[in-house]
VOBA-1610 file (N, C-alpha, C; in pm, whole numbers, padded with zeros to 5 digits, always signed):
BEGIN
Unk-03785-00172+01749Unk-03671-00240+01689Unk-03609-00148+01585Unk-03484-00176+01545Unk-03419-00092+01445Unk-03448-00147+01305Unk-03398-00076+01204Unk-03427-00111+01065Unk-03373-00250+01030Unk-03253-00283+01079Unk-03197-00415+01052Unk-03287-00527+01102Unk-03341-00510+01223Unk-03434-00609+01277Unk-03563-00612+01196Unk-03608-00495+01151Unk-03730-00488+01070Unk-03713-00561+00938Unk-03597-00545+00875Unk-03571-00615+00748Unk-03567-00766+00772Unk-03501-00807+00877Unk-03495-00950+00910Unk-03637-01005+00930Unk-03720-00931+01001Unk-03858-00974+01023Unk-03934-00980+00892Unk-03919-00878+00809Unk-03989-00874+00680Unk-03947-00990+00591Unk-03820-01026+00595Unk-03772-01140+00517Unk-03837-01270+00560Unk-03881-01277+00684Unk-03949-01399+00732Unk-04097-01399+00695Unk-04143-01291+00630Unk-04281-01287+00580Unk-04379-01207+00663Unk-04333-01146+00773Unk-04426-01067+00853Unk-04430-00922+00801Unk-04528-00849+00849Unk-04543-00708+00813Unk-04479-00623+00921Unk-04406-00521+00880Unk-04344-00428+00974Unk-04384-00286+00937Unk-04382-00199+01036Unk-04417-00059+01014Unk-04346+00027+01118Unk-04336+00153+01088Unk-04283+00247+01186Unk-04398+00299+01270Unk-04381+00302+01398Unk-04482+00352+01491Unk-04516+00498+01461Unk-04417+00576+01419Unk-04435+00719+01400Unk-04467+00761+01256Unk-04499+00666+01168Unk-04540+00705+01033Unk-04669+00784+01041Unk-04679+00887+00956Unk-04802+00968+00953Unk-04919+00890+00893Unk-04892+00809+00792Unk-04998+00731+00729Unk-05040+00615+00817Unk-05168+00600+00838Unk-05219+00491+00921Unk-05244+00366+00836Unk-05217+00251+00894Unk-05243+00124+00826Unk-05136+00086+00725Unk-05027+00161+00720Unk-04920+00129+00626Unk-04832+00019+00683Unk-04776-00062+00597Unk-04681-00164+00639Unk-04589-00200+00524Unk-04481-00269+00557Unk-04383-00315+00458Unk-04359-00464+00483Unk-04340-00539+00377Unk-04301-00679+00387Unk-04209-00712+00271Unk-04157-00830+00268Unk-04066-00871+00161Unk-04101-01013+00119Unk-04189-01023+00018Unk-04221-01156-00032Unk-04097-01221-00094Unk-04093-01351-00091Unk-03981-01424-00151Unk-03993-01426-00302Unk-03905-01499-00364Unk-03906-01515-00509Unk-04035-01586-00550Unk-04097-01534-00654Unk-04222-01591-00703Unk-04210-01625-00850Unk-04264-01738-00891Unk-04276-01771-01033Unk-04419-01739-01073Unk-04433-01632-01150Unk-04565-01583-01189Unk-04604-01642-01324Unk-04717-01714-01332Unk-04762-01767-01460Unk-04807-01654-01553Unk-04800-01680-01680Unk-04835-01580-01781Unk-04969-01515-01753Unk-05072-01593-01723Unk-05206-01536-01706Unk-05222-01457-01577Unk-05123-01458-01487Unk-05130-01383-01362Unk-05044-01256-01365Unk-04971-01236-01475Unk-04883-01120-01486Unk-04964-00995-01515Unk-04939-00888-01437Unk-05017-00766-01451Unk-04953-00666-01548Unk-04825-00681-01579Unk-04756-00587-01668Unk-04742-00651-01806Unk-04773-00574-01909Unk-04772-00626-02046Unk-04635-00684-02081Unk-04528-00612-02054Unk-04395-00662-02091Unk-04358-00787-02012Unk-04398-00793-01885Unk-04373-00913-01806Unk-04450-01031-01861Unk-04574-01007-01903Unk-04657-01114-01960Unk-04593-01165-02090Unk-04546-01073-02176Unk-04482-01115-02301Unk-04356-01196-02273Unk-04278-01152-02176Unk-04158-01226-02138Unk-04195-01365-02088Unk-04296-01374-02003Unk-04338-01503-01949Unk-04381-01598-02061Unk-04451-01543-02159Unk-04494-01626-02272Unk-04374-01684-02346Unk-04266-01608-02354Unk-04145-01653-02422Unk-04058-01740-02331Unk-04088-01745-02203Unk-04007-01816-02104Unk-04084-01934-02047Unk-04142-02015-02131Unk-04215-02136-02093Unk-04332-02109-02000Unk-04390-01990-02010Unk-04514-01963-01939Unk-04502-01902-01801Unk-04379-01872-01755Unk-04364-01809-01625Unk-04254-01703-01630Unk-04261-01611-01537Unk-04154-01515-01515Unk-04119-01520-01367Unk-03991-01527-01335Unk-03948-01529-01197Unk-03934-01386-01147Unk-04006-01353-01041Unk-04001-01219-00982Unk-03915-01228-00856Unk-03813-01144-00850Unk-03720-01147-00738Unk-03779-01076-00616Unk-03730-01107-00497Unk-03780-01044-00376Unk-03753-00894-00376Unk-03844-00820-00316Unk-03825-00676-00297Unk-03914-00632-00181Unk-03883-00517-00125Unk-03969-00462-00020Unk-04096-00411-00085Unk-04208-00447-00028Unk-04340-00410-00078Unk-04415-00339+00032Unk-04477-00226-00001Unk-04549-00147+00099Unk-04698-00141+00067Unk-04780-00152+00172Unk-04923-00118+00160Unk-04932+00028+00202Unk-04981+00111+00112Unk-04989+00253+00138Unk-05112+00288+00220Unk-05118+00411+00267Unk-05233+00457+00344Unk-05362+00449+00262Unk-05351+00466+00130Unk-05470+00462+00043Unk-05510+00320+00006Unk-05437+00219+00060Unk-05475+00080+00035Unk-05417+00021-00092Unk-05323+00090-00152Unk-05259+00038-00274Unk-05127-00028-00236Unk-05082-00121-00320Unk-04956-00190-00298Unk-04848-00126-00384Unk-04739-00087-00319Unk-04624-00028-00386Unk-04512-00131-00386Unk-04474-00179-00505Unk-04364-00274-00512Unk-04232-00198-00520Unk-04128-00261-00474Unk-03994-00206-00474Unk-03986-00075-00396Unk-04047-00075-00276Unk-04040+00040-00186Unk-03896+00060-00140Unk-03854+00185-00133Unk-03720+00219-00085Unk-03732+00299+00044Unk-03658+00258+00144Unk-03658+00327+00272Unk-03579+00458+00261Unk-03627+00560+00329Unk-03552+00685+00338Unk-03441+00670+00442Unk-03349+00764+00445Unk-03245+00760+00548Unk-03307+00769+00686Unk-03413+00848+00699Unk-03483+00859+00828Unk-03540+00725+00870Unk-03601+00651+00774Unk-03655+00518+00803Unk-03543+00423+00847Unk-03429+00432+00780Unk-03318+00340+00812Unk-03254+00371+00947Unk-03261+00494+00991Unk-03202+00533+01120Unk-03301+00518+01237Unk-03428+00496+01207Unk-03531+00493+01311Unk-03525+00367+01396Unk-03563+00380+01521Unk-03571+00267+01615Unk-03715+00237+01656Unk-03813+00290+01580Unk-03953+00272+01617Unk-04024+00171+01527Unk-03948+00081+01464Unk-04008-00025+01383Unk-04073-00129+01473Unk-04185-00183+01425Unk-04254-00287+01500Unk-04324-00382+01405Unk-04349-00502+01451Unk-04424-00601+01375Unk-04572-00569+01390Unk-04644-00573+01277Unk-04788-00546+01279Unk-04862-00670+01229Unk-04986-00685+01276Unk-05064-00802+01235Unk-05147-00771+01114
//
């Protein structure tokens, strides 16, 4: 599938990846808007903001990637090559 189809799939909550990525086990998804409670916030400034905002901070949707090393990268940006590729697929 192309990048547009991959984004549409990711918006529905599934994981997508490029077949030809060098890194194995990588995927991208797009979680929806989340209201994160103060005690669940991992960033100090976000936690302070949540404390001042009745105990929650609203986190907007963004593309999130699981990297080859097993770490989560928030706000992943696709390269031009990724956007032009037709080898996107849904992964389980």
